[in-house]
N, C-alpha and C positions, 0 to 999 in steps of 0.2 A: 570412525565412519569414513568410508571410501566414497568420495563424491565423483560422479561422472564428469559433470561440467557445472561447477558453481557459477552463477551469474554474477558478473562484476558490477562495479559502480556505474559505468557508462550505460549499459543496457538497462539496468534497474532505473536509472534516472530518466532515460528516454521513455520507458514504459509508464512511469509515474506521470511524466509530462503529458503524454498522449491521453492518459486517463483524465487528467485535470482538464485538458482542452475539450475533450468530448463531453464529459459530465457537466462542466460549466457552460458549454454551448447549449446542451439540452435544457439545463436549468434556466439559462437566459431566455431561450425561446419560449418556454412555458411561462416564465415570469413576465415576459413581454406581452404574451397573449392575455394574461390575466390583468396586468396593470398598465400596459401601454408604454412602458419604458423599461430600460435595463441599464445598469451600470456595473462595471467590473468590480467596483467596491462592494457590491452585494455578495460577492464570494467570501468576504470576510465576516459576514453576519452568521449568527448562530444557526439559523435554519439551514443555510447551505452547508456549513461545517457538519451539522448533525446528519443531513441526508448523504453527504459525501462519505462520511465515516461509516454510515449504515451500508452504503453501496460496497465499500471496500471490505466490510465485514461479512456480508451475506453472499455476495456474488461468487467468491472462491469456493464456498461450500456447495453452491448449486451448480457451479461450472467446473468442478474438478481441479481447483487450485488456480484458476485463471480469473482475471478481470480483463476488460477489453484491451488495455495497454499491454498487459503481459501476454495475452493471446497473440496480438499483432507482433510483438517482439520475440515470441516463442520462448518465453520463460514462464516458470510455473512455481507456485508455492507448494512445498511438500513438507510433511512431518519429518523431523530430524531422525527419530529413532527407527522408523519402519518404512520410510519413503512412500507412505500412503498420502491420500488427499487430506487436507486439513479438516478438522472438526469445528463445530461452533465454538467450543472452548478455546481451541487454538487461535481462531480468528478474533474472538473477543480479547484475548490476552495480547495478540499481535497489534490489532488496530486501535482498540479503545484504551488499553492500558499502555502498551509499548510505544505507540505512536501519538497518542493524544494526551493522556494523563501525565506520562513521564516527561513529555516535551513541555507541557505547561509547568510542571513542578520544577524543571531545570531551566526554565526561561529560554528554551531552545538549544541549550548547550548539548543536549543528548542527540540532536540532529547532526551536529558537527562530529561528535564522537562516533556515532553510527556510521557516518560517511567514511571516516578514517578507518573504522573497523572493516568495512566492506573493501576498501582499497588495500589495506595492509594484511588482513588475515588470509590465510590459505583457504579456509572454508567459506570466506566471503559473508559471514554472518554478522548482522548488526544487533544492537541492543534488543530491538523488538523481536528478532529471531530467537534470541536466547530466552526472553521472557515467555514466548509462545511455544517453544520447542519446534520451530520451523526453520527452513532454509529456502532459498530460491535457486532452482535448477534451470540451466539453459539447455534446451533440447536440441 
């Protein structure tokens, strides 16, 4: 596979951080309006984790491979084999299996391995990219 511009670790990290800041802020505002208080610790609760994973799974399907952070950073999730936008199956395998279930099963070690893979591999693909058949392209 000939990659035009695979997105490296730095830009992927920044995009993920932007996503977390935006989504946790929105969640915090809504939660504050409902309950009258908010704590950053609430981002560790199952409800936030489930909604955040759902956002990361559904948004790229509806928005052509982008989530907010990736759009801002001009990087995009694409299918590995045909360079098309990801499908629902790609995104379920990427976010729910590759980033959530595998991380829990390995007690977080897969996050470190994925980071090293993105840093060291020429194609910049992480574990969740291999599981889902995707890669991240810098435009």
